N, C-alpha and C positions, 0 to 999 in steps of 0.2 A: 504493500500498498502506500511504503515512505516512497518507492522506486515511482509510482504513478504519480503522485500527486507531482512530484519535480518533473516529471512529466510534462505532467498538466502546466506550470508555470513554465516550463522554457516554453510551451507550445505558444500557449500566451504572451509569455512578456517577447519574443519572435516576430509573433503578427503585429503586437503593437508597434514595435521598433519599427518593422517594414512601414507599417500603413506613416507612422509619422515622418519614417524617412523619405517617402516618396520619390524614393530609386535616385539615389547619390546625389541626395541632398546634405548644406555642409552651411552651418554658420550661417544662413538666408537671413540672420535678424543685424547683420556685422553691416556697421557700414563704412564703404571705401570712400578713400576721394577722388574724385573727378581731376584729371588737366582741364579742366574744360570749366567757364562759368556762364550762367545765364546770360548778360552784359553782351547785348550786341544780337543776339537772339530773338526771333522773335515768337517763336512759338516751341513750348514747352510741352514733352512728354510724359509720360510715368509710367513704369511698367514694374512688376512684383513676378519673381518666381525663388525657386528655394536653391537652385544651386549656385555653388561655390561662387560667394560677395564681390571677391577679385574676377576672377574670368565675368561676371555678371559688370563687371564696372570695366575691365577692360576691354568688352563689347561694345558698351556704351558708347565709350568714348572714338572705339572704329566707328559705329554708324555717324556720332559727329561728324571725325572727317569729312564725311561724304555727303552734309548734309548740315551745310556751315547755319544754316538757319533754325537749326532744332538742337535745342536743350533735354537731354533725358535724364528724368533723376528716377534713381531707383527707391522703390518702395520698398523698406523693412518691415516684413512681419514677421511673428516668432511662428519659425517650422511644427511647432506642436501645437499649436491651435491657429494653422493657417485657414480654416471655413471661418472661424469666429474672428479674425482679424477681418477678414474679406466681407462680413455680414456689417463688422463698425463701421468700415469705412462706405459700404453701403448707404446704412442709414443717415449717412453726414452728405453723401452725393460725391464722393471723396474715392471712387473708386479708382483704381489704377485702367488707364487706356489702354495696355494693355497686361494682361497675368496668366497664369498658370492655377491650375487649380484643381483638387485632390475629388470636385463634383461638380463637372459642366451641366449635367442635367437638372440640378438643383440651381443653380446657380442660373438658369435659362428660365427655369420655374418662375425665380425668381424674376424675371428681368431685367437679370444684371448685364446679360452677353448680344452683343446685335447678330446680323444675318449679315453672313462676311462671304456669301458666297458667289457674288460678283468679282469678288478680290481675287477670292482663289480661283474661280473659275477659267478666272482672263492672266493664271497664275505659270508658266510653262516647268514650274517647279514643280507644282502639285503634279503634272503627269505624269511622273516618276516613282510619283510612292504608290507601296502597291494598293491592289483592292484589298486586302488586308487587312489597312491600316486607314484608308482612306474614308472608310464605311461611319465612323468614331466622329460623334458633333453634330451630325444628320438628324435632324428630330422637324419631323409636321412636313420634308422634304424641304426644310432650309437650313442651311450650316451654318453653327451656333461657336463652334468650334473646332478642334482641331489637333492630330498627334504631330509632336513637338518633337518627342525624341525620343529611344526605345532600349530596352536593355535585353535581347534575347534569351528566352530559355537557354542553358548550354549542360553536360556533363562533365564536369572534373575530372580527369583522370589519372590517377596515379601509375604512371610509364614504369615507375620502380616496380611497383608490388605486381605490375602485371608480367613483366621483365624473371620476378623472384620465380615466380611460379609458375613460366614456359608457357603462358600465355599471350598468343599474338594478337595485338591491339586491332580493334574492328577498323576497317576502312570511314571514310569520312562519312559515305553513304549509308552509312547503319540503320538499322531497323530497331522496334522498342526492342520485338520478342527478342535478338538479339543480346541487348543489352540484357535483359533479364535472362539467358543462360549464360551470358559472361560472368553476372553477382551470382551465379550457382556456384559457376567452378570455381569462384574465388574465390567465395566462402568457408571459413576454415572455424568452428566455433571455438573446437575446444583449444585452439592458437589466439582467439578474441578477435579473429582476422573478418571481414566485413565485405559482402559487394558493393551496398548501398548505403546510404545514412539515416538519421532518422526521422528526415523531413518527405519522406516520401505517400505522406497522406494526403497532405495540403497540398504538395506539387500534382501529383498522380490526379488527383483532382478535377483541376486546373489546365491541366495540358492535353487532356484524353478528345476534348471536342476540335480540339485544331488538327489531333492527328487521323479521327478517326472517323470525319464528316468533310464533308465539300463545303458547307454553306453554311454552316452554323458554326457561333463563337462561344466562347463560354459559357459555360451552363445552359447551355446548347440555346442560346440566343439565335433567333434570327432576325434580326433588320429589318428584312422584307415583310413579316408580320407580325412581328411586335410581341413574339410570344416564345418564350423559355419552354426545354425539355430536358428533365435531369438525367437521364439515361446514363450518359456517358461519363456526368460527374458520380455517379455510383459507381460502374465498373473502375474509375480509376480511384474511386478510396477505398472501395474492394479489395481489389491488388494491393496497393498500399498495405493495407492491414494485414492481405496473406503474408507480401514481404516482413512485413515486423514482426507477426506471430512463430516463422520458421525461421529469425533471426538470419535471414536473408541480410537483412535491412536492419543495421546494428544502431542499439538503443539503452547501452549500458546503464545501469546506476551511478551514479555519485560514487558511492560506496565500492563499485565494479570500476570505476575508474579508476581509481585510489589505486587499488590493486594489483590491477594488471597493467596500468603505462604511468601510476605518478603520480597523478596529476587531478582532484575529483574533478573539475571544471575543463577538462581540457577538451577541446572543438575534436570530436571525432577520427576526421580526415587527416589531425596535423600529429597522430601517433602513427600515421604509416602504415595502420593496420585497415584501414575504407580504403578500395577497388576506385568506387565511382561518389562522387556526388553533385546528385543535382542539381543544378544552382542557380544565379545570375549572370550577367556580364559583369556585373562589379565586383563579383565574388575571386575572379582570376586574379588580378594582382595580388591578391593575399598567397596563394599558393604557387604563383610565379615567384615569390622574393624569396630576397636573400638568404632568408632565416628558414624557408623550406628548402631551400639547396644547401643550405648547411646542416639541413637533418638525413643530408641524400638522398632527398624525394624529388623527383623528377617530376612535376602534373606537367598536361596537357590537357586542350580546352577542347572539345566538341561540340557542335551542333549540336541539339536534342534531334535522337532518332524518330527517324517516318513512321508512320503509322501505314495506315492504307491509303490517307492521302498525303502528299505531299508536304502539306503546310507546316509551320512552326509557330507554337507561342512564343508571344515575348510582351514585357512588358511594357507596358507604355505611358507617358506625360500628357496633359493635353493642355491646351490655350486657347484664349479669346481675345476680342479685343470686346470692350464696353461698355453698354448699349448710349451714356452717359457722353462717350468718347467724342469731342468735337473735327476732331480729322482722325475721321475711321482707316482713312487707305495707308497714312502716315502711319499710323499705329497697325495695322495689318504688317507693313513693311519693316518696323520696329520687329515685332513677334516674327518674322520671318526670320528678319538679321539675329534675334537672341537665341534662338533656336532652331531650326530648323532647314534653313537655307543655306547653298551653296557657301558664296560668301564668306556669311557666319558662322560656318565650320574651318575655313580657310585659316581665318582668324582665329577662331577655336584653337587649332592648332599648330599654329603662331607662339599660345602662351602657353601652352601646355610644352612643347619645345622647350621655352626658356622659363620654366618652370620645374623640368624635369618631372611631368607628371605622367600619367598615360590616360587616354580620351576616360571621360565616367560612364559615356554612353554613347551608342551607335548612330549615327545617323536614321531617319528614316526616306530618306531618297537612294534611288539607287543612282550614283555620278560615281565613274570611275574615276576621275582627277581625286575626289576626295578618300572613296578609298583605299587609292594608289599612295594620298598622303597619310591614311592611319593607317595603312601594311607598311610604311615604311619604322612606323613609332611600335610596331607591333609586331615583328617581322616573324616567319613561322609560318609553316603550312595549316598548322591549327587553327589560328586566329583567321588566315584568310578561309577557311572552308565558315568558320564563323560567317565573317562580313560576306561569303558568296551566297548564303542564305539567306540572306535578309529581303530579296523582294517576294520572298513566299512566308512574309513575316505575315501574323494574325494576331491582333489588338487583345491584350486581355481587357477584361468587360470595367474593372471594377473602377475608375474615374469618371466613365461619360455613359454607360448605362442607366436609362430611368430606375429609380424603385432600389439600387443594391444599396444604397444607403439604409435606405427602412428596413433591408432585407437581413443586412447585417446588425443591425443592432434586434431585430426580432429574432434570429439567432441565437445571438448573446442572453437575449432576455431567458429565452428557453434550457438555456446551459447546451447548447443541441452537440455542437463541436466535441465540447466532454463529455458526453453522454453516449455519443458515436466511438472516441476513443478508447471510452471504456469497456462498451460492446453492451450497454446498456440499453443502445438503441443498436439495429442494423437499417445499416445505408439504405438497404431495398425497402424496408418497410417504412421511412417515411420521406425517400423520395418525391413522392407525389403531392406530399404535404407541403415540402419545399418547392416544387414547383407551382402548385397554386400560390405562393407565396409570394414568388417572384412574378409570376403573370398580374395581383394584385396590386403590388407596391408602384410596380410596372407603369400600368394602368390610372393610379391614382397622381401619378407623376407627371406623363405625358399629356394627360387632361389639361393640367395646369399648364402647360408649355403650348398646349391649342387653344388656350382661354385667354393667350397673352395676344392670338392673333396675328 
């Protein structure tokens, strides 16, 4: 029981940290001084996002270099209470002209966002975005926002452990079934060695729709019909339970980790006894660090393996232009430069190189020039395989699909995930109820969006 309570606490803490982090965010409340002033600039644009504040200021200054009549002011918001911060700004009529949000649908229902369809449709850059990402931000046939950056789902592979066990590495075009087969072969419970890690429950339930359908998004969401289906969510979650219950996915207690590895809090991949880790793009830098190399571990990053479809799940951030913005076309240009545009990405690469940092996210546009610049910073066939898969990206739904905020609140109020993890409930038995709630909350939020006209 002590072990299970610790598992639940870790899962809840990880979920909270992920939701607050917003994918690669860092110190968004920090104020960095611009080299420009408002003097002589007749137009002020405001912008808010949670990625690195120094990078934001660098990009804002680059934008001002080519827009000599515009001053860009970065609006600091506490990332831990981002939605509340936006609400406070909206209540005083001070929403940033362009901003990122954790809940685009609610922002749209609240009339905070404007229809940017004319700018998006006329933009040649958006034509280079995959269909799996373009769908985000469209409500009632109007575009109120868009994907700004992505963090592909990947598998981190301990090459050293594969070699020690005389197991050949898979090809980069591998399948999910091959991954499970390798995980079985690399598991040696008596030696405290595991094929996969403890996060298989949340990870697999999120990726199965992209992997096994051709036209559904996470939670079985069909944007053309506005309905959900939890079939693949349930299958992914059940597979995760199977892997954990059979010790293919390792989840040792703190006591066991202390006894086996000498550290009760160690992250299992760091022990060198986990072959593969299902994770997101931002974790690559950790396992490829000098620290892990000094431990004798050589890690690779693989694109997530495919199911019956060739689509790959990715985590996305989303952005929009405020309904109150006086210069919407210019604000769209700013949003583009600060997030997804080619010129902005060239400036990002300059900043990454100057600060000896690796990119924290991946572009959403399929642009060979930008991808080659990033490949130069992150050499290796493994990195390249991830970048080459982005035209098959499918956006996760958590920041843009109507009703998700309310659905997640309902799941928390029922303590549903804990009951499922504890096998007090079976996911197959509650999948229909979850589907009903998803459809209910979606309809309620969409009705508010439609009502705004």
